[in-house]
C-alpha positions as CSV (number, residue, x, y, z in Angstrom):
1,T,-50.1,58.5,21.6
2,V,-49.9,61.2,24.3
3,L,-47.5,58.9,26.5
4,N,-45.3,58.3,23.7
5,A,-44.8,61.8,22.7
6,Y,-44.1,62.5,26.4
7,V,-41.6,59.7,27.3
8,G,-40.5,59.0,23.7
9,P,-37.8,61.7,23.3
10,I,-36.3,61.0,26.6
11,L,-36.3,56.9,25.9
12,K,-34.8,57.7,22.8
13,K,-32.0,60.0,23.5
14,Y,-31.1,57.6,26.7
15,L,-31.0,54.3,24.5
16,K,-29.2,55.7,21.5
17,N,-26.2,56.9,24.1
18,L,-26.7,53.5,25.8
19,L,-26.2,51.6,22.6
20,K,-23.3,54.1,21.6
21,K,-21.4,53.5,25.2
22,L,-21.9,49.5,24.4
23,A,-20.5,49.4,21.1
24,D,-17.5,51.6,22.5
25,A,-17.2,49.0,25.2
26,G,-17.0,46.1,22.7
27,F,-20.4,44.7,23.4
28,S,-21.6,42.6,20.4
29,N,-24.8,40.8,21.8
30,V,-28.1,41.8,21.3
31,L,-29.8,44.3,23.5
32,L,-33.1,43.9,24.4
33,I,-35.5,46.4,26.2
34,M,-38.2,45.0,28.9
35,Q,-41.7,46.0,28.2
36,S,-44.9,46.2,30.9
37,N,-46.6,43.2,28.9
38,G,-43.8,40.9,30.2
39,G,-42.2,40.4,27.0
40,V,-38.8,42.3,25.1
41,V,-38.4,44.3,22.0
42,S,-35.6,45.7,20.2
43,P,-34.4,49.3,21.2
44,E,-35.4,50.5,17.8
45,I,-39.4,49.3,18.6
46,A,-38.8,50.6,22.0
47,M,-38.0,54.1,20.8
48,D,-41.0,54.2,18.8
49,H,-43.3,52.5,21.4
50,A,-42.0,54.1,24.5
51,A,-45.3,53.9,26.3
52,T,-44.9,50.1,26.3
53,T,-41.8,50.7,28.8
54,L,-43.9,52.1,31.6
55,L,-44.0,50.1,34.8
56,S,-41.8,47.5,32.9
57,G,-39.7,47.1,35.6
58,P,-41.8,44.7,37.9
59,A,-42.8,42.8,34.9
60,G,-40.0,40.5,34.9
61,G,-41.3,39.3,38.4
62,P,-43.9,37.0,37.2
63,V,-42.0,35.7,33.9
64,A,-39.2,34.6,36.4
65,G,-42.0,32.9,38.5
66,I,-43.0,30.9,35.6
67,V,-39.7,29.6,35.2
68,Y,-39.0,28.8,39.0
69,S,-42.5,27.2,39.5
70,G,-42.0,25.2,36.3
71,I,-39.4,23.4,37.3
72,Q,-41.4,21.8,40.3
73,D,-44.3,21.1,37.3
74,Y,-46.5,23.9,38.8
75,R,-48.4,25.5,36.0
76,D,-49.9,28.0,38.4
77,C,-48.2,30.2,41.0
78,I,-48.4,33.6,42.7
79,T,-45.3,35.8,42.7
80,M,-44.3,38.3,45.3
81,D,-41.3,40.8,45.5
82,M,-40.8,42.3,48.8
83,G,-37.6,45.3,48.3
84,G,-36.9,48.4,50.0
85,T,-40.0,50.3,49.4
86,S,-42.6,48.5,48.0
87,F,-44.3,44.9,47.7
88,D,-45.4,43.3,44.2
89,C,-47.4,40.5,43.4
90,A,-48.8,38.9,40.4
91,L,-50.9,35.8,39.7
92,I,-50.0,33.1,37.2
93,K,-52.4,30.7,35.5
94,D,-51.6,27.8,33.3
95,A,-48.1,29.4,32.6
96,V,-49.6,32.6,31.6
97,P,-49.4,36.0,34.1
98,F,-53.1,37.8,33.9
99,T,-52.7,41.1,32.4
100,T,-54.6,44.4,32.4
101,T,-55.5,47.3,30.3
102,V,-56.6,49.7,32.8
103,G,-53.2,50.5,34.6
104,E,-52.4,53.9,35.8
105,I,-49.6,56.3,36.3
106,N,-50.4,59.5,38.5
107,R,-53.9,58.8,38.4
108,L,-53.9,58.6,34.5
109,R,-55.7,55.6,32.9
110,L,-53.1,53.6,30.4
111,A,-54.6,51.7,27.7
112,L,-51.9,49.5,27.5
113,P,-51.6,45.8,28.1
114,M,-49.3,45.1,31.0
115,L,-48.9,42.2,33.6
116,N,-51.3,42.6,36.2
117,V,-48.9,43.3,39.5
118,V,-50.4,44.6,42.5
119,T,-48.2,47.0,44.3
120,I,-48.4,48.4,47.8
121,G,-45.8,50.8,49.9
122,A,-44.2,47.6,52.1
123,G,-40.6,46.8,52.3
124,G,-37.6,47.0,54.1
125,G,-37.6,50.7,54.5
126,S,-41.6,51.2,55.5
127,I,-42.0,53.1,58.5
128,G,-43.7,52.1,61.6
129,W,-46.1,55.0,63.1
130,I,-49.1,55.2,65.4
131,D,-52.3,57.0,63.6
132,E,-54.9,59.0,65.3
133,G,-56.8,56.3,66.8
134,G,-53.8,54.8,68.3
135,L,-53.1,51.8,66.0
136,L,-49.9,50.6,64.8
137,R,-49.4,51.3,61.1
138,M,-46.8,50.3,58.6
139,G,-46.1,52.2,55.6
140,P,-46.6,53.4,52.9
141,Q,-44.1,56.0,53.8
142,S,-40.5,54.7,53.3
143,A,-36.9,55.8,54.9
144,S,-35.7,54.4,51.3
145,S,-31.9,53.8,51.5
146,D,-31.1,57.4,52.3
147,P,-31.0,57.8,55.2
148,G,-32.8,54.4,55.4
149,P,-33.5,52.5,58.4
150,A,-32.1,53.7,62.0
151,C,-30.0,50.6,62.0
152,Y,-28.0,51.8,59.1
153,G,-26.6,54.7,61.2
154,L,-27.0,57.2,58.4
155,G,-29.0,59.5,60.3
156,G,-32.7,57.8,59.7
157,Q,-34.4,58.3,63.1
158,D,-37.8,56.5,62.3
159,P,-38.3,52.9,63.0
160,T,-38.7,50.9,59.8
161,C,-39.4,46.9,59.0
162,T,-35.8,46.3,58.6
163,D,-34.9,47.7,62.5
164,A,-37.8,45.4,63.7
165,D,-36.4,42.4,61.7
166,L,-33.1,43.1,63.3
167,V,-34.5,43.5,67.0
168,L,-36.4,40.5,66.5
169,G,-33.1,38.3,65.8
170,Y,-34.0,37.6,62.2
171,L,-30.8,39.4,60.8
172,D,-27.3,39.4,61.5
173,P,-26.1,43.0,61.9
174,D,-22.5,41.7,61.1
175,F,-23.4,39.6,57.8
176,F,-26.0,42.6,56.6
177,A,-25.1,42.2,52.6
178,G,-22.6,39.7,53.2
179,G,-20.8,41.6,56.0
180,R,-20.1,44.9,53.4
181,M,-22.6,47.0,55.9
182,K,-23.0,46.8,59.6
183,L,-26.1,47.2,61.1
184,D,-26.7,49.1,64.6
185,A,-29.1,47.1,66.8
186,E,-29.0,49.8,69.6
187,K,-30.1,52.6,66.9
188,A,-32.9,50.2,65.5
189,A,-33.9,49.4,69.4
190,K,-34.0,53.0,70.1
191,A,-36.1,54.0,67.4
192,I,-38.7,51.5,68.0
193,E,-38.7,52.1,71.9
194,E,-39.3,55.9,71.4
195,K,-41.6,56.0,68.8
196,I,-43.6,52.5,69.0
197,A,-43.0,51.0,72.5
198,K,-43.3,53.8,74.7
199,P,-46.3,55.7,73.2
200,M,-48.2,52.2,72.9
201,G,-47.3,51.1,76.3
202,Y,-45.6,47.6,74.8
203,T,-42.2,46.4,75.3
204,L,-39.6,46.7,72.7
205,Q,-40.2,43.0,71.8
206,E,-44.0,43.5,71.5
207,A,-43.3,46.8,69.5
208,A,-41.3,44.8,67.1
209,A,-43.4,41.7,66.7
210,G,-46.2,44.2,66.1
211,M,-44.5,45.9,63.5
212,Y,-43.5,42.6,61.7
213,H,-47.1,41.4,62.2
214,V,-48.6,44.7,60.7
215,I,-46.6,44.6,57.6
216,N,-47.2,40.9,57.0
217,V,-50.7,41.4,57.3
218,N,-50.6,44.1,54.7
219,M,-48.9,41.9,52.4
220,A,-50.9,39.3,52.8
221,A,-54.2,41.4,51.7
222,A,-52.4,42.5,48.4
223,V,-51.6,38.8,47.8
224,R,-55.4,37.9,48.5
225,E,-56.3,40.7,46.3
226,V,-54.3,39.7,43.4
227,A,-55.7,36.2,43.5
228,V,-59.7,36.9,44.5
229,K,-59.9,39.6,41.7
230,H,-59.3,37.0,39.1
231,G,-61.6,34.6,40.9
232,Q,-58.8,32.2,42.3
233,D,-58.2,30.9,45.8
234,P,-54.6,31.8,46.9
235,R,-54.6,28.4,48.7
236,D,-54.4,26.5,45.3
237,F,-51.3,28.4,44.2
238,P,-47.7,28.0,45.3
239,L,-46.1,31.3,46.5
240,V,-42.9,32.3,44.6
241,V,-40.9,34.7,47.0
242,A,-38.6,37.2,45.8
243,G,-36.8,40.5,46.9
244,G,-34.2,41.1,49.4
245,A,-36.5,41.4,52.2
246,G,-39.3,38.8,51.0
247,P,-37.7,35.7,52.5
248,N,-37.8,37.0,55.7
249,H,-41.5,37.4,55.7
250,A,-42.7,34.7,53.3
251,C,-43.9,32.1,55.8
252,M,-45.9,34.4,58.1
253,I,-47.9,35.8,54.6
254,A,-48.2,32.1,53.8
255,L,-49.4,31.2,57.2
256,E,-52.1,34.1,57.1
257,L,-53.2,33.0,53.7
258,E,-52.7,29.1,54.5
259,I,-50.5,28.8,51.2
260,P,-49.0,25.4,51.9
261,V,-45.6,25.7,49.6
262,L,-43.3,28.4,49.0
263,I,-40.5,28.6,46.5
264,V,-37.4,31.0,47.3
265,P,-35.1,31.2,44.0
266,R,-31.6,31.0,44.7
267,E,-31.7,34.6,42.4
268,S,-34.4,35.8,44.7
269,S,-33.1,39.2,45.4
270,I,-32.5,39.9,41.4
271,F,-35.8,38.2,40.6
272,C,-37.1,40.8,38.2
273,A,-33.6,41.1,36.4
274,A,-33.5,37.1,36.3
275,G,-36.9,37.2,34.8
276,M,-36.0,39.9,32.1
277,L,-33.2,37.6,30.9
278,M,-36.0,34.7,30.6
279,S,-38.6,36.9,28.6
280,D,-39.3,36.5,25.3
281,L,-40.1,39.1,22.2
282,K,-43.8,40.1,22.6
283,H,-46.1,42.3,20.8
284,N,-49.8,43.2,21.5
285,F,-52.3,44.3,18.8
286,V,-56.0,45.0,19.6
287,R,-58.8,45.7,17.0
288,T,-62.2,46.8,18.1
289,Y,-65.2,45.0,16.4
290,A,-68.4,45.8,18.7
291,V,-71.0,43.5,17.9
292,L,-73.1,40.8,19.1
293,L,-71.2,37.6,19.0
294,N,-73.8,35.9,17.1
295,D,-74.0,38.3,14.5
296,A,-70.3,38.7,14.0
297,D,-69.3,38.4,10.3
298,R,-66.8,35.7,9.7
299,N,-64.9,37.5,6.9
300,T,-64.5,40.7,9.0
301,F,-63.5,38.4,12.2
302,R,-60.6,36.6,10.1
303,R,-59.6,39.5,8.3
304,L,-59.1,41.8,11.7
305,F,-56.9,38.7,13.2
306,D,-55.0,38.4,10.0
307,E,-53.9,42.2,9.8
308,M,-52.7,41.7,13.4
309,K,-50.9,38.5,12.4
310,Q,-48.8,39.7,9.7
311,E,-48.0,43.0,11.4
312,G,-46.7,41.3,14.5
313,K,-44.9,38.8,12.2
314,S,-43.3,41.4,10.5
315,L,-42.4,43.3,13.6
316,L,-40.5,39.7,14.9
317,L,-38.7,39.2,11.9
318,S,-37.3,42.6,11.3
319,E,-35.9,41.9,15.3
320,G,-33.9,39.1,13.4
321,L,-36.4,35.9,14.8
322,D,-37.0,32.8,12.7
323,E,-40.6,32.4,11.4
324,A,-40.5,28.9,13.1
325,A,-39.8,31.0,16.4
326,I,-43.1,32.8,16.3
327,E,-46.5,32.0,18.3
328,Y,-49.7,33.6,18.4
329,R,-52.2,33.9,21.1
330,Y,-55.7,34.9,20.5
331,S,-58.0,36.3,22.7
332,L,-61.5,38.4,23.0
333,D,-63.2,40.9,24.9
334,L,-66.7,39.6,26.0
335,R,-69.3,40.8,27.8
336,Y,-73.1,40.0,28.3
337,A,-75.2,42.7,26.2
338,K,-76.0,46.2,28.2
339,Q,-73.4,45.6,30.8
340,Y,-70.2,47.2,31.3
341,H,-67.2,45.0,32.2
342,E,-65.8,42.9,29.4
343,V,-63.8,39.7,30.4
344,E,-60.9,38.8,28.0
345,V,-61.2,35.2,27.0
346,E,-58.2,33.1,25.5
347,V,-59.5,31.3,22.2
348,S,-57.7,28.9,20.3
349,E,-56.2,29.3,16.4
350,M,-58.6,26.5,15.7
351,E,-61.5,28.2,16.9
352,V,-60.5,31.4,15.3
353,D,-59.9,29.8,11.6
354,S,-63.5,27.9,11.9
355,F,-65.3,30.8,13.4
356,D,-66.5,28.7,16.0
357,V,-68.8,30.8,18.0
358,E,-70.5,28.4,20.0
359,R,-67.1,27.3,21.7
360,M,-66.1,30.8,22.2
361,A,-69.2,31.5,24.0
362,A,-68.7,28.3,26.0
363,R,-65.4,29.7,27.3
364,F,-66.7,32.8,28.2
365,H,-69.4,32.0,30.7
366,P,-67.3,29.9,33.3
367,A,-64.8,32.9,32.8
368,H,-67.6,35.6,33.8
369,N,-68.8,33.3,36.5
370,A,-65.1,32.8,38.0
371,L,-64.5,36.7,37.9
372,F,-68.1,37.8,39.2
373,G,-69.8,35.2,40.8
374,Y,-72.6,34.7,38.4
375,S,-73.3,33.6,34.8
376,L,-76.3,34.2,32.7
377,E,-76.0,31.1,30.3
378,E,-79.3,29.4,31.1
379,Q,-80.9,32.8,30.5
380,K,-79.1,32.7,27.1
381,T,-78.3,36.4,27.6
382,P,-76.5,37.6,24.3
383,I,-73.0,38.1,24.2
384,E,-71.2,41.1,22.8
385,L,-67.9,41.3,21.3
386,I,-65.7,44.4,22.0
387,N,-62.3,43.9,21.1
388,M,-60.3,41.3,19.2
389,R,-56.6,41.1,20.8
390,L,-53.6,39.1,19.4
391,V,-50.1,38.5,21.3
392,C,-47.3,37.9,19.0
393,I,-44.4,35.9,20.6
394,G,-40.8,35.3,19.8
395,R,-39.3,32.6,21.5
396,T,-35.8,33.5,22.5
397,E,-33.1,31.4,23.8
398,K,-33.1,31.3,27.5
399,P,-30.1,31.1,30.1
400,E,-29.2,27.4,31.3
401,F,-29.3,26.8,35.1
402,K,-26.1,25.4,36.8
403,S,-27.4,21.8,38.3
404,Q,-25.9,20.3,41.4
405,E,-25.2,16.7,42.2
406,Y,-27.5,15.1,44.9
407,A,-26.0,15.7,48.3
408,G,-28.2,14.1,50.8
409,D,-30.5,15.3,53.0
410,D,-27.9,16.3,55.8
411,P,-27.0,20.0,55.9
412,S,-24.6,20.3,58.5
413,R,-21.9,21.7,56.3
414,A,-24.3,24.6,55.9
415,Y,-24.7,25.0,59.8
416,K,-23.0,28.2,60.9
417,R,-24.5,28.6,64.7
418,D,-27.5,29.1,66.7
419,R,-28.9,32.4,67.4
420,S,-31.7,33.8,69.5
421,A,-34.8,35.0,67.2
422,Y,-38.6,35.6,67.7
423,L,-40.9,32.9,67.3
424,P,-44.3,34.2,66.5
425,D,-46.1,31.2,67.1
426,V,-44.9,31.2,71.0
427,K,-44.1,34.6,71.1
428,E,-41.0,34.6,72.6
429,F,-37.2,34.1,71.6
430,R,-35.9,30.9,71.0
431,S,-32.6,29.8,70.0
432,V,-32.5,28.9,66.0
433,P,-30.3,27.3,63.7
434,V,-28.5,29.4,61.0
435,F,-27.5,28.0,57.6
436,D,-25.0,29.5,55.1
437,G,-27.3,29.7,52.0
438,L,-24.8,29.3,49.5
439,A,-23.4,26.2,51.1
440,M,-26.8,24.4,51.2
441,Q,-26.9,21.4,48.4
442,Y,-29.1,19.5,46.4
443,G,-31.2,17.4,48.6
444,N,-30.4,19.4,52.0
445,R,-33.3,19.6,54.0
446,V,-33.9,22.1,57.3
447,E,-36.9,21.6,59.7
448,G,-38.1,25.1,60.6
449,P,-37.7,26.8,62.9
450,A,-34.2,28.0,61.2
451,I,-32.7,30.9,59.5
452,I,-31.1,30.6,56.1
453,E,-28.7,33.3,55.5
454,Q,-27.2,34.5,51.9
455,V,-25.4,37.4,50.8
456,N,-28.4,39.6,49.4
457,T,-31.3,38.0,51.3
458,T,-32.1,35.9,54.5
459,T,-34.9,33.4,54.9
460,F,-37.1,33.1,57.9
461,V,-38.5,29.6,58.5
462,T,-41.1,29.3,60.9
463,P,-41.8,26.2,62.9
464,E,-44.6,25.2,60.7
465,F,-42.4,24.8,57.4
466,N,-39.8,22.6,56.3
467,V,-36.9,23.7,53.7
468,L,-36.0,21.3,50.9
469,T,-32.9,22.4,48.2
470,D,-33.8,21.6,45.0
471,R,-31.1,21.0,42.1
472,Y,-30.5,24.5,41.2
473,G,-30.0,25.7,44.8
474,S,-33.5,27.2,45.6
475,F,-35.4,26.5,48.5
476,T,-38.6,25.0,48.8
477,M,-40.6,25.6,52.0
478,Y,-43.5,23.5,52.7
479,L,-45.9,22.5,55.4
480,K,-44.7,19.4,57.0
481,A,-47.4,17.5,56.3
482,L,-46.5,17.9,52.6
483,E,-43.3,16.5,52.8
484,D,-43.7,13.3,50.4
485,D,-45.5,15.3,48.1
486,V,-42.5,18.0,48.0
487,K,-39.9,15.4,47.7
488,R,-41.3,13.7,44.8
489,R,-41.3,17.0,42.9
490,I,-37.8,18.1,43.7
491,L,-36.0,14.7,44.1
492,K,-37.0,13.7,40.5
């Protein structure tokens, strides 16, 4: 309520102005607003529930991750998005992103359902510095876009991740942003030399490689956190790579975590925006019903879910949706009696209708064990019901990807030239082939090491990985031992 009162008037004024300008410009389609829960709503509902839009920008990433991993029949994945100032990652299991109701803004707790996106200060603008103990650090301080990295030539003096990428040969100074912006390699080298290399007694190459390594380890730690906190092993998930800077660092993150498969969408640099286009209408509801699960009243249980269902259905119908496009997702916040941490457990509509308490409990025990490492099922510890949750989803039409005809595995048409680049495995510069990412076609295969350049991102393929282009122009990087499995998924 407080957040709605604070943010609501600002958002309402903005959306009304936006709607007017769109109408004046002749826009006749539907405008939808992204929410932090990974769904979209009409502007009218967003005005009344402004707090649901807080932290909604990164929420498009996991939605996009479901789509891009689903193309290869993966139902699980981890998404990572490395931009200019921050790094976001999220976990998807069974094609559903994990959510949380304990988000924060400026250290204020938000009791709102939102996608569980872990964010750290790691991006292209992250500044390299030496701490009091003489150790090299990367971020969270950022040069942002103004003045930006030293190589931008806009007055920045601090060495950044982008400067290190340039010195290591991963970026082409004449093709940054498709050549619209020239990078100054001398200024990048000078910043690293003066503020990192000389104080630490390193060569320029060692300092730049150290910066690259440290920021990769930081991002790998964030990916590990988002997986382990949900009781999952990151090695079991493909990594969907996004952000303008993400593909340049993804292989090293994957190697750090032993992740064997990475997917780099063609729309990598606009990943969250693409995800918003793929989002469904979504409304979350919760009712508190604190009682021992075995003592819950069947009629009260059904009534609370029915109330939420009717409220959600009315909202979706008011947004112009057909009833046939509406789906419901039920879950319960459960915990062992006299404990403090609840586990959200999804239950089926059949279990709700039949009030199958035994089946609900059977879902809870393994979920608790996965999260906290133990279960009290054998001790027959009572289970407490705390909250009942319902997600009302209105399926929307999705944009269709333009597919390509199979063009064979030869990528020679996309070859541009060779370039000297630093290879972390041998700790030295080697000649590496460079390919035009937009010229890569369905079936084209590239062996690492290689560099794939696009207007808005660059992909560095380390020697451990190969790359296969799918029918939509996205790249799958995989450990070379997985050649046959990846081909079966992509060349189908």
